MIVEXKE-592852 format. One line per 8 residues: number of its first residue (from 1); for each residue x, y negated, z negated of C-alpha. Coordinates in Angstrom, 1 decimal. Layout:
NUM = X,Y,Z | ...
//
This chain:
1 = 0.0,0.0,0.0 | 1.5,-3.4,1.0 | 2.1,-6.1,-1.5 | -0.9,-8.3,-2.2 | -3.4,-5.6,-1.1 | -4.2,-3.9,-4.4 | -8.0,-4.1,-5.0 | -8.7,-5.6,-8.4
9 = -11.1,-3.7,-10.6 | -12.7,-7.0,-11.6 | -14.0,-7.7,-8.1 | -17.3,-5.8,-8.6 | -18.0,-7.6,-11.9 | -17.3,-11.0,-10.2 | -19.8,-10.1,-7.5 | -22.3,-9.0,-10.1
17 = -22.0,-12.1,-12.3 | -22.0,-14.5,-9.3 | -25.2,-12.9,-8.0 | -27.0,-13.5,-11.3 | -25.5,-16.5,-13.0 | -24.9,-20.1,-12.0 | -21.3,-20.2,-13.3 | -18.6,-17.5,-13.6
25 = -15.4,-18.1,-15.6 | -12.3,-16.0,-15.0 | -9.9,-16.3,-17.9 | -6.5,-14.8,-18.2 | -2.7,-15.4,-18.3 | -1.0,-17.5,-15.7 | 0.2,-15.4,-12.7 | -2.1,-12.5,-13.6
33 = -4.0,-12.6,-10.3 | -6.8,-15.1,-10.9 | -5.9,-17.2,-7.8 | -5.9,-14.2,-5.6 | -9.2,-13.0,-6.9 | -10.8,-16.4,-6.3 | -9.3,-16.7,-2.8 | -10.6,-13.3,-1.9
41 = -14.1,-14.3,-3.0 | -13.7,-17.5,-1.0 | -12.8,-15.6,2.1 | -15.9,-13.4,1.7 | -18.4,-16.1,0.7 | -17.1,-19.4,2.0 | -17.6,-22.6,0.1 | -14.7,-24.7,-1.3
49 = -11.6,-23.5,-3.0 | -9.7,-26.1,-5.1 | -6.7,-25.7,-7.4 | -6.0,-28.2,-10.1 | -2.3,-27.1,-10.0 | -2.3,-29.5,-7.0 | -1.6,-32.9,-8.4 | -3.7,-34.8,-5.9
57 = -6.7,-32.5,-6.5 | -6.1,-32.8,-10.3 | -6.1,-36.6,-10.1 | -9.3,-36.6,-8.2 | -11.0,-34.5,-10.8 | -9.7,-36.7,-13.7 | -10.7,-39.9,-11.9 | -14.3,-38.8,-11.2
65 = -15.3,-35.7,-13.3 | -18.9,-36.0,-12.3 | -18.6,-36.7,-8.6 | -15.7,-34.3,-8.1 | -17.8,-31.1,-8.7 | -21.0,-32.6,-7.2 | -19.8,-33.3,-3.7 | -18.1,-29.9,-2.9
73 = -19.5,-27.1,-0.8 | -21.0,-24.2,-2.6 | -19.8,-21.9,-4.0 | -17.2,-24.1,-5.5 | -14.2,-22.3,-6.7 | -11.9,-24.3,-9.1 | -8.6,-22.8,-10.1 | -6.9,-23.8,-13.4
81 = -10.0,-25.7,-14.4 | -8.7,-26.3,-17.9 | -6.4,-29.0,-16.5 | -9.5,-31.1,-15.7 | -10.5,-31.2,-19.4 | -13.8,-31.5,-21.2 | -15.2,-34.2,-18.9 | -14.9,-31.9,-15.8
89 = -16.7,-29.0,-17.5 | -19.5,-31.4,-18.6 | -19.7,-32.7,-15.0 | -20.1,-29.1,-13.8 | -22.9,-28.6,-16.4 | -24.8,-31.6,-15.0 | -24.5,-30.2,-11.5 | -25.7,-26.7,-12.3
97 = -28.6,-28.0,-14.3 | -30.0,-29.6,-11.2 | -30.8,-26.3,-9.5 | -31.2,-22.7,-10.5 | -29.1,-21.3,-7.6 | -26.8,-18.5,-8.6 | -23.0,-18.4,-8.0 | -22.6,-22.2,-7.7
105 = -19.2,-22.4,-9.5 | -16.5,-19.8,-9.9 | -13.9,-21.2,-12.3 | -10.6,-19.9,-13.5 | -8.4,-20.9,-16.4 | -5.1,-19.9,-17.9 | -6.2,-20.7,-21.4 | -9.1,-20.0,-23.7
113 = -10.0,-23.6,-23.2 | -13.5,-22.7,-22.0 | -14.3,-20.5,-25.0 | -14.0,-23.2,-27.7 | -17.5,-23.8,-29.2 | -18.3,-27.3,-27.8 | -17.5,-26.3,-24.2 | -19.0,-22.7,-24.3
121 = -22.2,-24.2,-25.8 | -22.3,-26.7,-22.9 | -22.4,-23.8,-20.5 | -24.5,-21.4,-22.7 | -27.1,-19.6,-20.6 | -25.3,-20.6,-17.4 | -22.0,-18.8,-17.4 | -20.6,-15.3,-17.5
129 = -17.0,-14.6,-18.5 | -14.4,-12.2,-17.0 | -11.0,-11.6,-18.6 | -8.4,-10.9,-15.9 | -5.1,-9.5,-17.2 | -2.1,-8.5,-15.1 | -2.4,-5.4,-13.1 | -3.5,-2.3,-14.9
137 = -1.7,1.0,-14.2 | -5.0,2.2,-12.8 | -4.9,-0.6,-10.2 | -1.2,-0.2,-9.5 | -1.4,3.5,-8.9 | -4.9,3.9,-7.6 | -6.2,5.9,-10.6 | -9.5,5.9,-12.5
145 = -10.1,3.2,-15.2 | -12.6,5.2,-17.2 | -10.3,6.6,-20.0 | -12.2,4.6,-22.7 | -15.6,5.7,-21.5 | -14.4,9.3,-21.3 | -12.9,9.4,-24.7 | -16.1,8.1,-26.3
153 = -18.2,10.5,-24.2 | -16.3,13.7,-23.8 | -12.5,13.7,-24.7 | -12.1,17.2,-23.4 | -12.7,16.0,-19.9 | -9.3,14.2,-20.1 | -7.4,17.5,-20.7 | -7.9,18.9,-17.2
161 = -4.3,18.7,-15.9 | -0.8,17.9,-17.0 | 1.0,14.7,-16.1 | 3.5,14.2,-13.3 | 5.0,11.2,-15.1 | 8.6,11.6,-16.4 | 10.2,9.6,-19.1 | 12.1,7.4,-16.7
169 = 8.8,6.6,-14.8 | 7.3,5.3,-18.0 | 10.5,3.2,-18.7 | 10.2,1.7,-15.3 | 6.5,0.9,-15.8 | 7.2,-0.6,-19.3 | 10.0,-2.9,-18.2 | 8.2,-4.1,-15.0
177 = 4.9,-4.8,-16.8 | 1.9,-5.8,-14.8 | 2.5,-9.3,-13.5 | 2.1,-8.9,-9.7 | 5.2,-10.8,-8.7 | 7.4,-9.2,-11.4 | 6.3,-5.7,-10.2 | 7.3,-6.5,-6.7
185 = 10.8,-7.5,-7.7 | 13.0,-4.4,-7.7 | 16.2,-6.2,-8.5 | 16.4,-6.7,-12.3 | 18.3,-10.0,-11.8 | 15.4,-11.4,-9.7 | 12.9,-10.2,-12.3 | 14.9,-11.8,-15.1
193 = 14.9,-15.1,-13.1 | 11.1,-14.8,-12.6 | 10.4,-14.2,-16.3 | 12.7,-17.2,-17.2 | 10.7,-19.4,-14.9 | 7.4,-18.0,-16.2 | 8.2,-18.7,-19.8 | 9.3,-22.2,-19.0
201 = 6.0,-22.9,-17.2 | 3.9,-21.5,-20.0 | 5.8,-23.2,-22.8 | 6.5,-26.6,-21.3 | 3.3,-27.1,-19.3 | 0.4,-24.8,-20.1 | 0.5,-25.3,-23.8 | 1.5,-29.0,-23.7
209 = -1.5,-29.6,-21.5 | -3.7,-29.2,-24.6 | -1.4,-29.6,-27.6 | 1.5,-31.7,-28.9 | 4.5,-29.4,-29.4 | 7.5,-30.9,-31.2 | 9.7,-27.8,-31.0 | 9.0,-26.3,-27.5
217 = 12.2,-24.3,-27.7 | 10.7,-22.4,-30.7 | 7.9,-20.9,-28.6 | 10.0,-18.2,-26.8 | 11.8,-17.5,-30.1 | 8.4,-16.9,-31.7 | 7.4,-14.6,-28.9 | 10.7,-12.7,-29.1
225 = 10.2,-12.2,-32.8 | 6.7,-10.8,-32.2 | 8.0,-8.5,-29.5 | 10.6,-7.2,-31.9 | 8.0,-6.5,-34.6 | 5.3,-5.1,-32.4 | 5.4,-1.7,-34.2 | 4.7,-3.3,-37.6
233 = 2.4,-5.8,-39.4 | 2.6,-9.5,-38.4 | 4.0,-11.1,-41.5 | 3.8,-14.9,-40.9 | 6.4,-15.9,-43.5 | 9.0,-13.6,-41.9 | 8.3,-14.7,-38.4 | 8.3,-18.4,-39.4
241 = 11.7,-17.9,-41.1 | 13.2,-16.2,-38.1 | 11.9,-19.0,-35.8 | 13.1,-21.8,-38.1 | 9.6,-23.1,-38.6 | 7.3,-23.7,-41.5 | 4.6,-21.1,-42.0 | 1.9,-23.6,-41.0
249 = 3.7,-24.6,-37.8 | 4.4,-21.0,-36.9 | 0.8,-20.1,-37.4 | -0.3,-23.0,-35.2 | 2.2,-22.1,-32.5 | 1.1,-18.4,-32.6 | -2.5,-19.6,-32.1 | -1.4,-21.7,-29.1
257 = 0.3,-18.7,-27.6 | -2.9,-16.6,-28.1 | -4.8,-19.5,-26.4 | -2.8,-19.1,-23.2 | -3.0,-15.2,-23.4 | 0.7,-14.6,-24.2 | 0.1,-13.1,-27.6 | -2.7,-10.7,-28.7
265 = -3.7,-9.9,-32.2 | -4.9,-6.5,-33.4 | -6.8,-7.0,-36.6 | -6.8,-4.5,-39.5 | -9.7,-2.1,-39.4 | -12.3,-2.9,-42.1 | -13.4,0.2,-43.9 | -14.4,1.3,-47.4
273 = -12.3,4.6,-47.2 | -9.8,3.2,-49.6 | -9.1,0.1,-51.7 | -5.5,0.3,-50.7 | -5.9,-0.8,-47.1 | -3.6,-3.6,-45.9 | -5.2,-6.5,-44.1 | -2.2,-7.9,-42.1
281 = -2.9,-7.9,-38.3 | -0.5,-6.6,-35.7 | 0.6,-9.0,-33.0 | 1.8,-8.0,-29.5 | 3.1,-9.8,-26.4 | 0.4,-9.2,-23.8 | 2.8,-7.8,-21.1 | 5.3,-5.1,-21.8
289 = 7.6,-6.4,-19.0 | 7.7,-9.8,-20.6 | 8.3,-8.2,-24.0 | 11.2,-6.3,-22.6 | 12.6,-9.5,-21.1 | 12.3,-11.3,-24.4 | 14.3,-8.5,-26.1 | 16.8,-8.4,-23.2
297 = 16.1,-4.7,-22.7 | 16.4,-3.0,-19.3 | 15.1,0.2,-18.0 | 18.6,1.7,-18.0 | 19.2,0.5,-21.6 | 16.2,2.5,-22.7 | 17.2,5.7,-21.1 | 19.4,7.1,-23.9
305 = 17.4,8.5,-26.7 | 16.9,6.5,-29.9 | 16.9,2.9,-28.6 | 15.5,0.8,-31.4 | 13.2,-1.2,-29.1 | 11.6,1.8,-27.4 | 8.9,2.6,-29.9 | 7.6,-1.0,-30.0
313 = 7.7,-1.4,-26.3 | 5.7,1.9,-25.7 | 3.1,0.6,-28.2 | 3.0,-2.8,-26.4 | 2.5,-1.0,-23.1 | -0.4,1.1,-24.4 | -1.9,-2.0,-26.1 | -1.9,-3.9,-22.8
321 = -3.4,-1.0,-21.0 | -6.2,-0.8,-23.5 | -6.8,-4.6,-23.2 | -7.2,-4.1,-19.4 | -9.4,-1.0,-19.7 | -11.7,-2.7,-22.1 | -12.6,-5.3,-19.4 | -13.7,-2.4,-17.1
329 = -15.3,-0.2,-19.7 | -19.0,0.5,-19.7 | -18.7,1.2,-23.5 | -18.1,-2.0,-25.4 | -15.4,-1.6,-28.1 | -13.0,-3.5,-30.3 | -9.4,-2.7,-30.9 | -8.1,-2.5,-34.5
337 = -5.3,-0.8,-36.4 | -5.2,1.1,-39.7 | -2.5,0.8,-42.4 | -2.7,1.4,-46.1 | -0.4,1.2,-49.1 | -0.1,5.0,-49.2 | 1.9,4.9,-46.0 | -0.9,6.0,-43.6
345 = -0.9,4.3,-40.3 | -2.9,4.7,-37.1 | -1.7,2.5,-34.2 | -5.1,1.8,-32.6 | -8.7,2.3,-33.8 | -11.2,1.9,-31.0 | -14.7,1.2,-32.5 | -17.7,1.0,-30.2
353 = -20.5,-1.5,-30.9 | -22.6,1.3,-32.5 | -19.8,2.2,-34.9 | -18.3,5.3,-33.2 | -14.6,5.6,-33.6 | -11.6,6.9,-31.6 | -8.1,6.9,-33.2 | -5.0,6.7,-31.1
361 = -1.4,7.3,-32.2 | 1.4,6.3,-29.8 | 4.7,8.2,-29.8 | 7.8,7.4,-27.7 | 8.7,11.2,-27.8 | 8.1,13.6,-25.0 | 7.0,16.4,-27.4 | 5.7,15.0,-30.7
369 = 5.2,17.7,-33.4 | 2.1,18.3,-35.5 | 3.3,15.7,-38.0 | 2.3,13.0,-35.4 | -1.4,13.7,-35.8 | -1.6,14.0,-39.6 | -3.1,10.5,-40.2 | -5.6,11.1,-37.4
377 = -6.6,14.3,-39.2 | -6.9,12.5,-42.5 | -9.2,9.9,-40.9 | -11.3,12.6,-39.1 | -11.8,14.4,-42.4 | -13.2,11.2,-44.0 | -15.3,9.9,-41.1 | -16.7,13.2,-39.9
385 = -18.9,13.0,-36.8 | -18.5,9.2,-36.7 | -15.0,9.8,-35.4 | -15.4,11.3,-32.0 | -11.7,12.0,-31.3 | -8.1,11.4,-32.3 | -5.4,11.5,-29.7 | -1.6,11.4,-29.9
393 = -0.4,9.6,-26.7 | 3.2,10.6,-25.8 | 5.7,10.4,-22.9 | 5.6,14.1,-22.1 | 3.5,16.1,-19.7 | 1.4,18.2,-22.0 | -2.3,17.6,-22.6 | -4.2,19.8,-25.0
401 = -6.4,20.2,-28.0 | -5.1,20.8,-31.5 | -8.6,21.7,-32.8 | -10.9,19.7,-35.0 | -11.3,16.9,-32.5 | -7.6,16.1,-32.4 | -5.8,16.0,-29.0 | -2.4,15.4,-27.5
409 = -2.3,13.5,-24.2 | 0.4,11.9,-22.0 | 0.2,8.1,-21.9 | -0.6,8.5,-18.2 | -4.0,9.8,-19.3 | -5.0,6.1,-19.5 | -5.0,6.0,-15.7 | -5.7,9.7,-14.8
417 = -2.0,10.5,-14.2 | -2.1,8.7,-10.8 | 1.3,7.7,-9.4 | 3.9,7.3,-10.5 | 5.6,5.0,-8.0 | 5.7,6.2,-4.4 | 3.0,4.4,-2.4 | 2.2,2.0,-5.3
425 = 1.4,-1.5,-4.4 | 1.2,-4.9,-6.0 | -1.1,-7.9,-5.9 | -0.4,-11.6,-6.6
//
């Protein structure tokens, strides 16, 4: 498949929402594929495509935030709409309130700007949201994106065949991440240069568009500290100390990085199983390739067994895949983690809206032993039928049942074992 031709799994949802709602908002990190998605929709449906990354277009939107959206062809597709500010969003609201036509505006943004209460309320009842993350492995390799639906419905259906993925294939996937342009760059030197430029844009422009930052250079340091701690709890005081910031400033900067989709928080799972549960969240960089870049870790460096960064990077990779799969899943669910003061830890707890639970443990080993599932078994014993399954995700090829609703699965189960790399494509 040629670069730029990978179908995005968000396309059907965009068509659905645009056919039923007046406004569709596509949110996600910069360079994750939003522009390509909007341009593809524009080619199919016509209308007007505008990008506020273009300074002249941005100036026009700021000078006349009411007239700018009013006098465009429909559908009007506005990329990086957050740069137009509150006034532009309110101008769009005035326009869409004049007629009940569907699919009038398709907006994209690289920040959670449009989910803040005053703006989301101004578009309440008018807009639907799509989160567009960098390419999922299911998209890159042409596999199914229904792992989460299957694991809530019938986990045994995921045990049908072994994986063709080798350890080195996973390391390549982890260090490349999912940003379309980074995936295309085979030469690690070019990929490093791309990530350097990406971080500079995010930290010196995207965040400074909506916030005053006095220590811009601390933002990549903060992200690097999060990447290094992705396997453990997010302790604000430790991260602040490492970044040379006060705890209050570190917290604010972390929120800003979440706002532009660079960091993702996994909250502790609330349960009455024990009074000893710890409530600290876990924090991840939202792309494993970016995390590897921040840690200055290459695919080759990870090849020898025992690299200290490998476990956290594998967990980061699985977390980002779960984020992407959640946007395609027909089963709504939230992602949590479990940790208590008795030393029990479960990397990811998926909880559906009706309270059903799936536990996932992630291991960087190719053949984890029975010890790897002991905390999943503990949780299953206490939750009973409420816990549908527990699975140990690993870098090996074996998929099987250990009895009692506990399974062992290759990480590639998340995309139906498609791939690994021959014939894979990318999309900007």
